[in-house]
C-alpha positions as CSV (number, residue, x, y, z in Angstrom):
1,X,-16.2,71.5,48.3
2,X,-15.2,69.9,51.5
3,X,-16.6,66.2,52.2
4,X,-19.2,65.7,54.7
5,X,-18.0,64.3,58.1
6,X,-18.6,61.2,58.7
7,X,-20.9,60.4,62.2
8,X,-19.8,58.0,64.4
9,X,-22.5,55.7,65.8
10,X,-21.9,55.0,69.8
11,X,-23.2,51.9,71.0
12,X,-25.3,51.6,74.4
13,X,-23.0,51.9,77.6
14,X,-23.4,48.5,80.1
15,X,-23.5,49.2,83.6
16,X,-20.6,49.4,85.0
17,X,-18.1,50.0,82.1
18,X,-16.7,53.7,81.6
19,X,-17.5,55.9,78.8
20,X,-13.7,56.0,77.2
21,X,-13.5,52.5,77.1
22,X,-16.2,52.4,74.3
23,X,-14.6,52.3,71.1
24,X,-16.9,54.4,68.3
25,X,-17.5,52.2,64.9
26,X,-17.2,54.1,61.4
27,X,-19.9,52.9,59.2
28,X,-17.5,52.1,55.3
29,X,-18.0,54.2,53.1
30,X,-20.6,52.6,50.0
31,X,-18.4,54.4,47.1
32,X,-17.2,52.0,44.3
33,X,-20.1,49.0,45.6
34,X,-22.7,47.3,43.4
35,X,-25.0,50.0,45.0
36,X,-23.5,52.9,43.1
37,X,-26.2,51.5,40.4
38,X,-29.3,54.4,39.1
39,X,-31.7,51.5,40.4
40,X,-30.4,51.3,43.8
41,X,-30.0,55.4,44.7
42,X,-33.4,55.6,46.0
43,X,-32.3,53.1,48.4
44,X,-29.0,54.2,49.7
45,X,-30.1,58.1,49.6
46,X,-32.9,57.7,52.8
47,X,-30.3,56.2,54.4
48,X,-27.5,58.3,53.6
49,X,-29.8,61.7,54.7
50,X,-30.0,60.2,58.0
51,X,-26.3,59.4,58.2
52,X,-25.1,62.3,56.2
53,X,-27.9,65.5,55.8
54,X,-25.5,67.0,53.7
55,X,-24.5,64.6,51.2
56,X,-24.7,65.8,47.4
57,X,-27.6,64.6,45.4
58,X,-27.7,61.9,43.4
59,X,-26.1,62.5,40.1
60,X,-28.1,62.6,36.9
61,X,-27.4,59.5,33.9
62,X,-24.6,61.3,31.2
63,X,-25.1,60.4,27.8
64,X,-21.8,58.5,28.0
65,X,-23.2,55.2,28.9
66,X,-19.9,54.5,30.6
67,X,-19.3,54.8,34.5
68,X,-16.3,54.6,36.6
69,X,-17.1,52.3,39.5
70,X,-13.5,52.2,42.3
71,X,-11.0,51.2,39.1
72,X,-13.1,49.3,36.9
73,X,-15.7,50.2,34.4
74,X,-19.1,49.0,33.7
75,X,-20.8,48.9,30.4
76,X,-24.9,50.6,30.5
77,X,-26.8,48.7,27.7
78,X,-29.2,52.1,26.9
79,X,-30.8,52.4,23.8
80,X,-29.4,55.7,22.7
81,X,-25.7,54.0,22.8
82,X,-27.0,50.8,21.0
83,X,-28.5,53.2,17.9
84,X,-25.2,54.8,18.1
85,X,-23.6,51.7,17.9
86,X,-25.7,50.5,14.6
87,X,-25.1,54.2,13.0
88,X,-21.6,54.3,13.6
89,X,-21.5,50.4,12.0
90,X,-23.0,51.3,8.8
91,X,-21.3,54.1,8.2
92,X,-17.8,52.0,8.1
93,X,-19.5,49.4,6.1
94,X,-20.5,52.2,4.0
95,X,-16.9,53.4,3.5
96,X,-15.6,49.8,3.1
97,X,-17.9,49.3,0.1
98,X,-16.8,52.7,-1.1
99,X,-13.7,52.0,-1.0
100,X,-14.0,48.7,-3.2
101,X,-15.6,50.2,-5.3
102,X,-13.0,52.8,-6.2
103,X,-10.1,50.3,-5.9
104,X,-11.4,47.5,-8.1
105,X,-7.9,45.5,-8.2
106,X,-8.1,45.1,-4.3
107,X,-8.4,41.5,-4.5
108,X,-6.6,40.5,-7.5
109,X,-3.0,42.0,-5.7
110,X,-1.4,38.7,-5.1
111,X,0.6,39.3,-2.1
112,X,2.7,35.9,-1.6
113,X,6.1,36.7,-0.2
114,X,8.1,34.3,-2.1
115,X,7.3,36.7,-4.7
116,X,8.3,39.7,-4.2
117,X,11.6,41.2,-5.2
118,X,13.9,41.7,-2.4
119,X,16.9,44.0,-3.0
120,X,20.5,42.7,-2.7
121,X,20.9,43.9,1.0
122,X,18.3,42.1,2.7
123,X,18.5,39.3,-0.3
124,X,21.9,38.7,2.1
125,X,20.1,39.5,5.2
126,X,17.8,36.7,5.0
127,X,20.2,34.1,3.6
128,X,22.6,34.7,6.7
129,X,19.4,34.2,9.1
130,X,17.5,32.0,7.4
131,X,17.1,28.3,8.9
132,X,16.5,24.9,6.8
133,X,13.5,23.2,7.7
134,X,15.3,19.9,6.4
135,X,15.6,17.6,9.9
136,X,16.4,14.2,10.4
137,X,13.4,11.8,10.8
138,X,12.9,10.4,14.2
139,X,10.6,8.0,12.1
140,X,11.7,5.4,9.4
141,X,9.5,6.5,6.3
142,X,8.2,3.2,6.1
143,X,7.2,0.0,3.0
144,X,3.9,0.6,1.9
145,X,2.8,-3.6,2.7
146,X,-0.5,-3.3,2.9
147,X,-3.0,-1.5,0.9
148,X,-5.7,0.5,2.5
149,X,-8.7,0.1,0.8
150,X,-8.5,-3.6,1.7
151,X,-11.3,-5.7,0.2
152,X,-12.1,-8.9,2.8
153,X,-11.9,-12.5,1.7
154,X,-14.8,-14.4,2.7
155,X,-13.8,-17.6,4.4
156,X,-15.7,-21.4,3.9
157,X,-15.2,-23.7,6.9
158,X,-14.7,-26.8,5.2
159,X,-17.4,-29.5,6.5
160,X,-17.2,-32.0,3.8
161,X,-15.0,-35.0,6.7
162,X,-16.8,-33.4,9.7
163,X,-19.5,-35.3,11.5
164,X,-22.1,-33.4,13.6
165,X,-22.1,-34.8,17.2
166,X,-25.2,-33.2,18.0
167,X,-28.7,-31.3,16.5
168,X,-27.3,-28.1,16.9
169,X,-23.5,-28.7,15.4
170,X,-25.6,-30.3,12.1
171,X,-27.2,-26.8,12.4
172,X,-23.9,-24.9,12.5
173,X,-22.4,-27.1,9.8
174,X,-25.8,-27.0,7.4
175,X,-25.7,-23.0,8.1
176,X,-24.4,-20.5,5.2
177,X,-21.3,-18.3,6.3
178,X,-23.1,-15.2,7.1
179,X,-25.0,-17.2,9.9
180,X,-21.8,-19.0,10.8
181,X,-21.1,-15.8,11.8
182,X,-23.9,-14.9,14.0
183,X,-23.3,-18.5,15.8
184,X,-19.6,-17.3,16.9
185,X,-21.3,-13.5,17.8
186,X,-24.0,-15.1,19.9
187,X,-20.8,-17.4,21.9
188,X,-22.9,-20.7,20.9
189,X,-19.6,-21.6,19.0
190,X,-18.5,-22.2,22.8
191,X,-20.5,-24.4,23.6
192,X,-20.4,-26.6,20.7
193,X,-16.5,-27.2,21.4
194,X,-14.8,-26.3,24.3
195,X,-14.3,-28.6,26.6
196,X,-14.7,-31.5,23.9
197,X,-11.9,-34.4,23.4
198,X,-11.1,-33.5,19.6
199,X,-11.8,-30.2,18.8
200,X,-11.5,-30.3,14.7
201,X,-8.9,-29.0,12.5
202,X,-11.4,-26.6,10.0
203,X,-12.7,-25.3,13.1
204,X,-9.4,-24.1,13.8
205,X,-8.1,-23.2,10.1
206,X,-11.7,-21.0,10.1
207,X,-11.5,-18.9,13.6
208,X,-7.4,-18.4,12.2
209,X,-8.7,-17.3,8.6
210,X,-11.5,-14.8,10.5
211,X,-8.6,-12.6,12.5
212,X,-8.3,-10.4,9.8
213,X,-12.0,-9.7,9.4
214,X,-13.0,-6.1,11.6
215,X,-12.3,-6.3,15.2
216,X,-16.0,-7.2,16.3
217,X,-14.8,-10.7,14.3
218,X,-12.1,-10.9,14.5
219,X,-12.0,-10.2,18.6
220,X,-14.8,-12.9,19.1
221,X,-12.7,-15.6,16.7
222,X,-9.3,-14.8,18.4
223,X,-10.9,-15.8,21.8
224,X,-12.3,-18.8,20.7
225,X,-9.4,-19.9,19.2
226,X,-7.2,-19.5,22.2
227,X,-9.6,-21.2,24.4
228,X,-9.8,-23.8,22.1
229,X,-6.3,-24.2,22.0
230,X,-5.7,-24.1,25.6
231,X,-7.9,-26.5,26.2
232,X,-6.7,-28.7,23.4
233,X,-2.8,-27.9,25.0
234,X,-4.1,-29.3,28.7
235,X,-5.9,-32.2,27.8
236,X,-3.0,-33.6,25.6
237,X,-1.2,-36.9,26.7
238,X,2.4,-37.4,26.1
239,X,1.6,-39.4,23.3
240,X,-1.0,-37.4,21.4
241,X,0.9,-34.7,19.4
242,X,-2.3,-33.5,18.0
243,X,-2.1,-29.3,18.1
244,X,-2.6,-27.5,15.6
245,X,-0.6,-24.8,14.5
246,X,-0.9,-23.1,11.3
247,X,1.4,-23.3,8.5
248,X,3.7,-20.8,6.1
249,X,0.9,-20.9,3.7
250,X,-1.6,-20.4,5.8
251,X,0.0,-16.9,7.1
252,X,0.8,-15.4,4.0
253,X,-3.0,-16.4,3.1
254,X,-3.5,-14.1,6.2
255,X,-1.2,-11.4,5.1
256,X,-3.4,-11.2,1.6
257,X,-6.7,-11.1,3.4
258,X,-5.2,-8.5,5.3
259,X,-4.2,-6.5,2.1
260,X,-1.0,-7.5,1.4
261,X,0.4,-6.8,-2.1
262,X,4.3,-6.8,-2.3
263,X,5.8,-9.3,-4.6
264,X,8.8,-10.2,-2.1
265,X,6.0,-11.9,0.5
266,X,5.1,-14.5,-2.3
267,X,1.3,-13.9,-1.9
268,X,0.4,-15.1,-6.0
269,X,-1.8,-17.3,-6.7
270,X,-1.9,-18.5,-2.8
271,X,-6.2,-18.3,-3.0
272,X,-6.4,-20.6,-6.0
273,X,-4.4,-23.2,-3.8
274,X,-7.0,-22.9,-0.8
275,X,-10.0,-24.4,-0.3
276,X,-10.7,-22.1,2.5
277,X,-11.0,-18.4,1.0
278,X,-14.1,-17.3,-1.4
279,X,-14.1,-15.7,-4.1
280,X,-17.2,-13.8,-4.7
281,X,-17.6,-9.9,-5.5
282,X,-17.9,-7.7,-2.3
283,X,-18.5,-3.8,-1.9
284,X,-15.7,-1.5,-2.0
285,X,-17.8,0.8,0.7
286,X,-16.3,-2.5,3.6
287,X,-13.8,-0.5,4.8
288,X,-15.9,2.4,5.1
289,X,-18.6,0.6,7.2
290,X,-16.1,0.0,10.2
291,X,-16.5,2.0,12.7
292,X,-13.0,1.4,13.7
293,X,-9.5,3.4,11.9
294,X,-8.6,0.8,9.1
295,X,-4.7,1.7,10.3
296,X,-5.8,0.4,13.9
297,X,-7.8,-2.4,12.7
298,X,-5.1,-3.8,10.9
299,X,-2.4,-3.4,13.7
300,X,-5.1,-5.7,15.9
301,X,-5.4,-8.0,13.3
302,X,-1.6,-8.5,13.3
303,X,-1.7,-8.1,16.8
304,X,-4.2,-11.5,17.3
305,X,-2.3,-13.3,14.4
306,X,1.7,-12.7,16.2
307,X,0.2,-13.7,19.4
308,X,-1.3,-17.0,18.0
309,X,1.9,-17.6,16.7
310,X,3.7,-17.1,19.9
311,X,1.7,-19.6,21.5
312,X,2.4,-22.4,18.8
313,X,6.3,-21.4,19.1
314,X,6.4,-21.6,22.8
315,X,4.2,-24.6,23.1
316,X,5.3,-26.5,19.9
317,X,9.2,-25.7,19.0
318,X,9.7,-27.9,16.7
319,X,6.3,-27.2,14.5
320,X,8.1,-25.7,12.1
321,X,11.6,-26.3,10.1
322,X,14.1,-23.6,10.3
323,X,13.4,-23.0,6.2
324,X,9.7,-21.9,7.4
325,X,11.0,-19.8,10.5
326,X,13.5,-18.0,8.4
327,X,10.2,-17.5,5.7
328,X,8.3,-16.1,8.7
329,X,10.9,-14.4,10.0
330,X,10.5,-12.5,7.1
331,X,7.4,-12.0,6.2
332,X,7.3,-10.9,9.7
333,X,9.7,-8.2,9.9
334,X,8.4,-6.6,6.0
335,X,4.8,-6.7,7.3
336,X,6.1,-4.4,10.8
337,X,7.8,-1.8,8.5
338,X,3.9,-1.0,6.9
339,X,3.4,2.6,6.6
340,X,0.7,2.9,8.7
341,X,2.0,0.6,11.4
342,X,5.5,3.1,12.2
343,X,3.7,4.8,15.1
344,X,2.1,2.0,17.1
345,X,3.8,-0.2,19.2
346,X,4.9,-3.5,18.2
347,X,5.3,-5.5,21.4
348,X,3.6,-8.8,20.0
349,X,5.9,-8.4,16.8
350,X,8.8,-8.4,19.0
351,X,8.3,-11.5,21.5
352,X,7.2,-13.7,18.7
353,X,11.1,-13.1,16.3
354,X,12.7,-14.0,19.4
355,X,10.4,-17.1,20.4
356,X,11.1,-17.8,16.4
357,X,14.9,-17.3,16.6
358,X,15.0,-19.9,19.6
359,X,13.5,-21.8,17.6
360,X,16.1,-22.4,14.9
361,X,17.7,-25.4,15.2
362,X,21.2,-25.2,12.8
363,X,21.6,-21.5,14.1
364,X,25.1,-20.4,13.4
365,X,24.7,-22.2,10.0
366,X,21.9,-20.4,9.7
367,X,22.7,-16.2,11.0
368,X,24.0,-15.5,7.2
369,X,21.7,-16.9,5.4
370,X,19.1,-14.7,7.5
371,X,21.1,-11.8,6.9
372,X,21.5,-11.7,3.8
373,X,17.7,-12.1,3.6
374,X,16.4,-9.5,5.6
375,X,18.8,-6.7,4.3
376,X,16.9,-6.7,1.6
377,X,13.9,-6.3,2.9
378,X,13.9,-2.9,2.1
379,X,15.9,0.1,0.4
380,X,16.0,2.7,2.7
381,X,18.4,2.5,5.0
382,X,15.9,4.2,8.2
383,X,13.7,1.2,7.3
384,X,16.4,-1.1,7.8
385,X,17.8,0.6,11.1
386,X,14.4,-0.4,12.2
387,X,14.2,-3.8,11.2
388,X,17.3,-4.1,13.3
389,X,15.4,-2.3,16.3
390,X,13.2,-5.2,15.9
391,X,15.2,-7.7,17.4
392,X,15.6,-6.7,20.7
393,X,18.7,-6.8,22.7
394,X,17.7,-9.8,25.3
395,X,19.2,-13.2,24.5
396,X,22.3,-14.4,22.8
397,X,20.8,-14.8,19.6
398,X,19.2,-11.3,18.7
399,X,21.8,-9.8,20.1
400,X,24.3,-11.7,17.4
401,X,21.9,-11.5,14.8
402,X,21.9,-7.6,15.3
403,X,25.0,-6.9,15.6
404,X,25.7,-9.4,12.5
405,X,23.0,-7.5,10.5
406,X,24.2,-4.2,11.6
407,X,27.3,-4.4,9.9
408,X,26.0,-6.6,6.8
409,X,23.5,-3.3,5.9
410,X,26.9,-0.5,6.6
411,X,29.0,-2.9,4.2
412,X,25.6,-3.0,1.6
413,X,25.3,1.0,1.9
414,X,28.6,1.7,1.1
415,X,28.8,-1.5,-1.4
416,X,31.9,-2.8,0.6
417,X,30.2,-6.5,0.6
418,X,32.7,-8.2,-1.2
419,X,35.9,-6.7,0.0
420,X,35.6,-7.5,4.0
421,X,35.6,-10.1,6.1
422,X,32.1,-9.5,7.4
423,X,31.0,-13.2,8.5
424,X,34.6,-13.8,10.8
425,X,33.0,-13.2,14.2
426,X,36.4,-12.2,15.3
427,X,37.1,-9.5,12.6
428,X,33.6,-7.6,13.3
429,X,35.4,-4.9,14.9
430,X,38.4,-4.7,12.3
431,X,35.7,-4.7,9.3
432,X,33.6,-1.8,10.7
433,X,37.1,0.4,11.6
434,X,37.4,0.4,7.8
435,X,34.4,1.4,7.3
436,X,34.4,4.4,9.6
437,X,36.5,5.7,6.9
438,X,33.7,5.4,4.4
439,X,31.4,6.9,6.6
440,X,33.6,10.5,6.1
441,X,30.7,13.0,5.1
442,X,32.8,14.4,1.9
443,X,33.2,10.6,0.9
444,X,29.2,10.3,1.6
445,X,29.2,13.1,-0.6
446,X,31.0,12.1,-3.3
447,X,29.3,8.8,-3.1
448,X,26.0,10.2,-3.6
449,X,26.5,13.5,-5.9
450,X,27.2,11.6,-9.2
451,X,23.3,11.1,-9.2
452,X,21.6,13.7,-7.6
453,X,23.3,17.4,-8.8
454,X,21.1,18.6,-11.7
455,X,23.6,20.1,-14.6
456,X,21.8,23.3,-14.3
457,X,23.5,26.2,-12.6
458,X,20.5,27.7,-10.9
459,X,18.9,23.8,-9.9
460,X,22.6,23.8,-8.2
461,X,22.3,26.0,-4.9
462,X,18.7,24.1,-3.3
463,X,20.0,20.5,-5.1
464,X,23.2,21.1,-3.0
465,X,20.9,21.4,0.1
466,X,19.3,18.9,-0.8
467,X,22.5,16.7,-0.7
468,X,23.9,17.5,2.6
469,X,20.5,16.5,4.0
470,X,20.7,13.1,2.4
471,X,24.5,12.8,3.2
472,X,23.9,13.9,7.2
473,X,20.7,11.7,7.1
474,X,22.6,7.9,5.7
475,X,25.1,9.3,8.2
476,X,23.3,9.2,11.0
477,X,21.4,6.0,10.0
478,X,25.1,4.4,9.4
479,X,26.8,5.6,12.7
480,X,23.7,4.2,14.8
481,X,23.9,0.9,13.5
482,X,27.5,1.1,14.3
483,X,26.4,1.6,17.6
484,X,24.6,-1.6,17.5
485,X,27.8,-3.6,15.9
486,X,29.4,-2.6,19.0
487,X,27.2,-2.4,21.4
488,X,26.2,-6.3,21.1
489,X,30.2,-7.2,20.9
490,X,31.4,-9.0,24.4
491,X,34.2,-6.9,24.3
492,X,37.7,-8.9,25.7
493,X,40.7,-7.8,26.4
494,X,42.5,-9.4,22.8
495,X,40.0,-6.6,21.2
496,X,40.8,-3.9,23.5
497,X,43.3,-2.5,20.3
498,X,40.5,-3.1,17.8
499,X,37.8,-0.7,19.9
500,X,40.8,2.1,20.5
501,X,40.7,2.3,16.6
502,X,37.3,2.6,16.7
503,X,37.3,5.3,18.5
504,X,40.5,7.0,16.8
505,X,38.8,6.7,13.4
506,X,35.4,7.7,14.4
507,X,37.4,11.3,15.9
508,X,39.5,11.5,13.3
509,X,36.7,10.4,10.0
510,X,33.6,11.1,11.0
511,X,33.6,14.1,13.9
512,X,36.5,16.7,12.5
513,X,34.2,16.1,9.3
514,X,30.8,17.5,10.9
515,X,30.8,21.3,10.2
516,X,27.8,22.6,12.6
517,X,25.7,25.4,11.0
518,X,22.9,27.3,13.0
519,X,21.5,26.9,9.5
520,X,20.9,23.3,9.5
521,X,20.3,22.1,13.2
522,X,20.7,18.7,11.9
523,X,24.3,18.7,11.7
524,X,24.3,19.4,15.1
525,X,22.4,15.9,15.9
526,X,24.8,14.2,13.5
527,X,27.7,15.4,15.8
528,X,26.1,15.2,18.9
529,X,25.6,11.7,18.0
530,X,29.1,11.6,17.2
531,X,29.9,12.9,20.8
532,X,27.9,10.0,22.2
533,X,29.2,7.6,20.2
534,X,32.7,8.2,21.5
535,X,32.1,8.5,24.9
536,X,30.2,4.9,24.9
537,X,33.1,3.6,22.7
538,X,35.3,5.2,25.7
539,X,33.8,3.6,28.3
540,X,34.2,0.3,27.0
541,X,37.4,0.7,26.6
542,X,38.0,1.5,30.5
543,X,36.0,-1.7,31.4
544,X,38.2,-4.0,29.2
545,X,41.6,-2.7,29.1
546,X,43.9,-5.4,30.0
547,X,46.0,-5.9,33.3
548,X,49.0,-5.0,32.0
549,X,47.9,-1.4,30.0
550,X,46.5,-0.4,33.5
551,X,48.1,2.6,34.4
552,X,48.5,3.5,38.1
553,X,49.3,7.1,39.0
554,X,50.2,6.5,42.8
555,X,52.6,3.4,41.9
556,X,54.0,5.1,38.9
557,X,54.7,8.6,40.7
558,X,56.6,6.7,43.8
559,X,59.1,5.3,41.8
560,X,59.4,8.5,40.0
561,X,60.1,10.2,43.9
562,X,62.4,7.0,44.8
563,X,64.5,7.3,41.8
564,X,64.7,11.7,42.1
565,X,65.4,11.0,45.8
566,X,68.3,8.6,45.3
567,X,70.2,10.6,42.5
568,X,69.7,13.5,45.1
569,X,71.1,11.6,47.4
570,X,74.0,10.2,45.2
571,X,75.3,13.6,44.2
572,X,74.8,15.3,47.5
573,X,77.1,12.6,48.5
574,X,79.6,12.4,46.0
575,X,79.9,16.8,47.0
576,X,81.1,15.9,50.2
577,X,83.9,13.3,48.9
578,X,85.1,15.7,47.3
579,X,85.4,18.2,49.9
580,X,86.8,15.7,52.2
581,X,89.2,15.6,49.9
582,X,90.1,18.3,49.0
583,X,90.7,19.0,53.2
584,X,87.8,22.1,53.7
585,X,85.1,22.4,55.8
586,X,82.3,19.9,54.9
């Protein structure tokens, strides 16, 4: 059937314009537009009859509820098709019920893939291309230091020796603890004690214990404690040194209020010796009433404590003895290893540890005691590695502690504490070289295998895979600690030979004994770490190489060329002399 021709419309000609210059304008076809809908057919048909009288009449609606518009399909929500869909859905549901009624055991089938028997060929194929899910964890496992469901300790303000200086202060001191907290929340304590000559010490002690409360209370307590301390710092004279710093026992009480339970913290019986902590029965739903998650609330309280202790260590370097400083460092390091704080930043803790290290008076003598104490904080090698990383590599003391502590941890993990001179500063690289020979994966497997492999043969393949992962995990931590020992050393030309031996031992006993496998990617990660460590040590070798050991390419090659040229010239002269003596031509 021939399509109707499109009739061009002629524009009216203007005067002076020839008819040949006027181009006809074609009307576009309306096929495939939105006006093809049957509701619009009555609007368009009169126009089409005027432009093309021979156009076909509009098609009738088919029973099928879909029609083609260009290249896409549109859906017509007709009543007939809705009834047809409902009938088909009812038929499908009826067939499904009949199938379930005829086969009642379909729901009881166990389709667990682990229990489906495999043929030997399929089992070999699965074992060949299977990948182990065991990896080296990027985050240390942590220690349970603070209990999650901790109960608050209601602190009381000891005002027995305080004399009120105003009626408002007398009202505050005579109020019960709950109303005293309302004074803090409303900001009335700033009007009472800020910019006063002497701030009462019991108030500062009370505010410090309130740092362990939920953020709604601890934030106000920390702000007031900081302002009062800074105000007292600016108003004190040279002869007046009455600036309060919390004692080690008060810090332990604060940690106990946060939920610390570890016996290593020495928290037993602390509340019995303190009159600032009120013993009473508190509802266990206290933690549930907080809007802040427990881990975040714990991190906020520890951050407030670390910031205030850093202010004390910075303004009063001699406020703590060396014994108290060592106890604070141990306490803070163990608190930083808590499970809930593994993924949270520890900037305030790291800055405080640097200040406490700088305040130790007898520094070289306390290093050995500090390393022995910190190496026993945890029994897991990854936790000890995280503890070493608490001390930033920014000061000479922190570098010295990182290097010595890493060496002590390596020797402790390999049971070599008593066999090597770990405390001789110039012998650290040589001791590390001997420890590297024990980091061989086969040696570590033999060291760990006597306690982990079961006697039953059926369980040995799985236990062997777990043992391989433990060996790789331990070797990874030990090799990372070895890198810390070397990176914190000031390598001199005299130690060039020890560092060269370290590179040789690393390549011979660790790198060459790592067997990579597509099924165990943790060995590949260990291999990468060994390669990176070897490259860094080679760069150190290039920088600290003694002057006598340097090899000058141009100088040595020129000497060889001169020697070769001299020998060739001498041989030619000798041949010339022999020829002249015979009387022959030269």
